[in-house]
Backbone as CSV, one residue per row, in Angstrom:
resi,resn,N_x,N_y,N_z,CA_x,CA_y,CA_z,C_x,C_y,C_z
1,MET,118.115,117.510,90.995,117.369,117.565,92.244,118.045,116.641,93.270
2,SER,118.317,117.166,94.436,118.976,116.369,95.465,117.978,115.420,96.130
3,ALA,118.513,114.374,96.705,117.671,113.377,97.370,117.057,113.967,98.634
4,PRO,115.796,113.645,98.899,115.154,114.131,100.120,115.648,113.365,101.337
5,ARG,115.451,113.906,102.516,115.821,113.198,103.742,114.986,111.939,103.940
6,ILE,113.694,112.048,103.667,112.768,110.959,103.971,111.952,110.604,102.733
7,SER,111.784,109.317,102.511,110.844,108.822,101.505,109.669,108.224,102.248
8,VAL,108.485,108.735,101.986,107.271,108.202,102.596,106.704,107.171,101.625
9,LEU,106.629,105.928,102.077,106.150,104.829,101.248,104.671,104.612,101.549
10,LEU,103.841,104.730,100.521,102.403,104.738,100.714,101.725,103.698,99.821
11,PRO,101.468,102.497,100.357,100.718,101.509,99.584,99.243,101.919,99.512
12,ILE,98.637,101.701,98.361,97.243,102.106,98.155,96.441,100.902,97.681
13,TYR,95.438,100.511,98.460,94.532,99.435,98.061,93.235,99.550,98.857
14,LYS,92.147,99.749,98.168,90.818,99.855,98.779,90.772,100.880,99.915
15,VAL,91.290,102.074,99.656,91.300,103.128,100.682,90.642,104.408,100.165
16,GLU,89.684,104.247,99.283,89.013,105.395,98.680,88.475,106.371,99.727
17,ASP,87.968,105.854,100.830,87.395,106.722,101.871,88.448,107.423,102.724
18,TYR,89.703,107.030,102.626,90.742,107.538,103.534,91.894,108.245,102.841
19,ILE,92.115,107.980,101.566,93.342,108.447,100.904,93.434,109.973,100.846
20,GLU,92.319,110.641,100.682,92.372,112.105,100.626,92.849,112.688,101.954
21,HIS,92.318,112.197,103.055,92.748,112.683,104.372,94.230,112.367,104.599
22,CYS,94.636,111.173,104.218,96.035,110.772,104.392,96.968,111.717,103.628
23,LEU,96.672,111.941,102.355,97.541,112.811,101.554,97.457,114.268,101.999
24,ASP,96.269,114.725,102.352,96.152,116.095,102.875,97.027,116.282,104.107
25,SER,97.040,115.274,104.961,97.851,115.321,106.166,99.341,115.429,105.828
26,LEU,99.785,114.629,104.897,101.195,114.669,104.497,101.547,115.982,103.798
27,LEU,100.699,116.395,102.888,101.013,117.553,102.055,100.876,118.891,102.778
28,SER,100.190,118.906,103.909,99.988,120.176,104.618,101.058,120.472,105.657
29,GLN,102.038,119.612,105.797,103.087,119.841,106.790,104.010,120.981,106.381
30,SER,104.575,121.638,107.362,105.560,122.673,107.060,106.905,122.038,106.685
31,PHE,107.178,120.860,107.189,108.390,120.111,106.827,108.240,119.647,105.380
32,THR,109.237,119.904,104.547,109.110,119.557,103.129,110.253,118.717,102.576
33,ASP,111.181,118.294,103.414,112.328,117.542,102.911,111.997,116.048,102.832
34,PHE,110.951,115.742,102.081,110.541,114.355,101.889,109.897,114.197,100.523
35,GLU,109.769,112.964,100.112,109.069,112.628,98.882,108.000,111.589,99.221
36,ILE,107.027,111.464,98.350,105.979,110.462,98.519,106.097,109.463,97.376
37,ILE,106.242,108.204,97.746,106.241,107.123,96.769,104.963,106.323,97.025
38,ALA,103.971,106.549,96.184,102.676,105.881,96.332,102.596,104.735,95.326
39,VAL,102.079,103.609,95.776,101.913,102.463,94.887,100.468,101.997,94.946
40,ASP,99.764,102.150,93.827,98.399,101.662,93.689,98.493,100.175,93.361
41,ASP,98.096,99.347,94.316,98.224,97.897,94.158,97.010,97.317,93.424
42,SER,96.727,97.885,92.265,95.610,97.443,91.429,94.295,97.491,92.206
43,SER,94.096,98.588,92.907,92.905,98.749,93.738,91.648,98.802,92.861
44,PRO,90.591,98.081,93.259,89.372,98.056,92.460,88.504,99.313,92.626
45,ASP,88.834,100.167,93.582,88.064,101.399,93.778,88.807,102.577,93.139
46,ARG,88.460,103.785,93.490,89.063,104.977,92.897,90.255,105.516,93.698
47,SER,90.798,104.732,94.583,91.912,105.185,95.431,93.075,105.753,94.622
48,GLY,93.514,105.028,93.605,94.641,105.467,92.791,94.344,106.750,92.036
49,GLU,93.126,106.872,91.516,92.725,108.087,90.801,92.735,109.299,91.729
50,ILE,92.217,109.111,92.925,92.184,110.204,93.906,93.603,110.623,94.276
51,ALA,94.457,109.636,94.525,95.850,109.945,94.871,96.533,110.689,93.733
52,ALA,96.343,110.226,92.506,96.965,110.874,91.345,96.507,112.328,91.232
53,ARG,95.230,112.571,91.411,94.692,113.935,91.311,95.278,114.843,92.389
54,LEU,95.281,114.369,93.638,95.779,115.198,94.745,97.274,115.476,94.618
55,LEU,98.042,114.488,94.235,99.481,114.684,94.097,99.797,115.633,92.942
56,ALA,99.068,115.495,91.842,99.319,116.339,90.678,98.913,117.793,90.916
57,GLN,98.014,118.041,91.852,97.548,119.402,92.132,98.560,120.231,92.915
58,GLN,99.624,119.624,93.352,100.605,120.354,94.150,101.991,120.178,93.542
59,ASP,102.887,121.100,93.846,104.256,120.978,93.341,105.289,121.220,94.431
60,ARG,104.851,121.203,95.667,105.744,121.452,96.807,106.539,120.218,97.200
61,ILE,105.899,119.064,97.143,106.506,117.808,97.577,106.702,116.902,96.361
62,PRO,107.924,116.427,96.126,108.128,115.499,95.016,107.367,114.195,95.269
63,TRP,106.898,113.582,94.209,106.115,112.363,94.356,106.253,111.479,93.129
64,LYS,105.907,110.232,93.348,105.862,109.268,92.261,104.699,108.335,92.550
65,LEU,103.885,108.066,91.549,102.787,107.117,91.682,103.038,105.958,90.743
66,ILE,103.129,104.787,91.320,103.351,103.553,90.570,102.042,102.775,90.587
67,ARG,101.683,102.210,89.460,100.445,101.421,89.388,100.784,99.973,89.060
68,ASN,100.521,99.081,90.011,100.696,97.650,89.752,99.595,97.192,88.804
69,THR,99.952,96.396,87.813,98.947,95.909,86.862,98.073,94.820,87.466
70,ASP,98.595,94.132,88.481,97.792,93.160,89.213,98.129,93.284,90.694
71,ASN,97.218,92.825,91.531,97.392,92.946,92.977,98.541,92.067,93.444
72,LYS,99.494,92.671,94.128,100.684,91.954,94.585,100.716,91.756,96.091
73,GLY,99.820,92.396,96.816,99.804,92.279,98.268,100.665,93.349,98.913
74,LEU,100.441,93.539,100.213,101.084,94.626,100.942,102.608,94.516,100.981
75,ALA,103.131,93.337,101.280,104.590,93.200,101.412,105.300,93.521,100.096
76,GLU,104.817,92.980,98.999,105.447,93.225,97.699,105.275,94.685,97.281
77,THR,104.122,95.256,97.581,103.883,96.660,97.250,104.845,97.558,98.013
78,ARG,105.092,97.250,99.271,106.079,98.026,100.038,107.472,97.879,99.456
79,LYS,107.817,96.680,99.004,109.132,96.471,98.373,109.262,97.308,97.111
80,ILE,108.199,97.356,96.332,108.207,98.154,95.098,108.421,99.626,95.447
81,ALA,107.700,100.117,96.440,107.860,101.513,96.862,109.288,101.763,97.349
82,ALA,109.806,100.858,98.161,111.161,101.029,98.703,112.213,101.049,97.591
83,SER,111.986,100.277,96.544,112.964,100.242,95.451,113.018,101.562,94.681
84,GLU,111.982,102.369,94.785,111.935,103.665,94.110,112.356,104.824,95.012
85,ALA,112.504,104.555,96.288,112.810,105.610,97.268,114.206,106.183,97.050
86,ARG,114.319,107.499,97.197,115.608,108.181,97.070,116.081,108.771,98.386
87,GLY,115.213,108.796,99.382,115.535,109.428,100.651,116.550,108.648,101.468
88,GLY,117.189,109.349,102.393,118.133,108.711,103.299,117.422,107.781,104.282
89,TRP,116.167,108.075,104.539,115.341,107.270,105.434,114.033,106.967,104.727
90,ALA,113.447,105.829,105.043,112.125,105.488,104.515,111.162,105.393,105.684
91,ARG,109.971,105.873,105.468,108.927,105.818,106.500,107.677,105.222,105.866
92,MET,107.204,104.132,106.441,105.962,103.529,105.971,104.797,104.365,106.468
93,ARG,103.819,104.548,105.608,102.623,105.291,105.995,101.412,104.473,105.569
94,SER,100.479,104.300,106.452,99.240,103.618,106.119,98.288,104.618,105.490
95,SER,97.680,104.244,104.379,96.719,105.151,103.750,95.398,105.176,104.483
96,VAL,95.223,104.290,105.450,93.989,104.243,106.231,94.109,105.107,107.474
97,GLY,95.296,105.558,107.795,95.501,106.350,109.003,94.565,107.535,109.068
98,THR,93.932,107.700,110.202,92.978,108.792,110.335,93.533,109.942,111.164
99,SER,94.690,109.769,111.735,95.257,110.862,112.519,96.135,111.724,111.623
100,THR,96.317,112.951,112.022,97.190,113.842,111.279,98.630,113.414,111.514
101,CYS,99.360,113.288,110.442,100.742,112.832,110.550,101.668,114.028,110.673
102,SER,102.193,114.233,111.855,103.200,115.277,112.040,104.516,114.621,112.437
103,CYS,104.649,113.357,112.047,105.794,112.554,112.468,107.050,112.845,111.658
104,LEU,106.949,113.445,110.494,108.132,113.615,109.664,109.174,114.542,110.259
105,PRO,108.804,115.700,110.814,109.849,116.529,111.432,110.554,115.804,112.570
106,ALA,109.814,115.046,113.353,110.435,114.292,114.453,111.370,113.223,113.902
107,SER,110.973,112.587,112.821,111.836,111.579,112.199,113.123,112.205,111.710
108,ALA,113.016,113.382,111.137,114.200,114.053,110.608,115.149,114.490,111.721
109,ARG,114.600,114.855,112.884,115.436,115.295,114.008,116.025,114.130,114.787
110,SER,115.422,112.955,114.681,115.802,111.861,115.562,117.231,111.369,115.354
111,SER,117.765,111.500,114.171,119.099,110.998,113.926,119.824,111.872,112.914
112,PRO,120.123,113.107,113.264,120.701,114.035,112.290,122.035,113.598,111.725
113,THR,122.802,112.795,112.467,124.098,112.387,111.935,123.973,111.321,110.876
114,ALA,122.803,110.690,110.779,122.617,109.639,109.787,122.315,110.209,108.409
115,TRP,122.058,111.505,108.330,121.725,112.069,107.026,122.997,112.228,106.249
């Protein structure tokens, strides 16, 4: 499998009310040359379970879910996600974001020579 253009780095912690909308937004795009690297930062709610279920229900977008055994904080969680990324570009995504993310096609077009 070839490396995707973009790796979407998705830290997960206490976002049970938002993670489904966030992933639905990412997974419903027509642009598919990306992967999702989600890191459950030992969230005390069901955020990680919800993410695992939604990601496993689809096979269009490659994904990886990492589960921290203890809470490491946002900066370390992003580093963990970045270390697993295979894409030519990395894009941070907030799991709390409530807007529809259509930013990936624009990201891919912004610097075509860098791919």
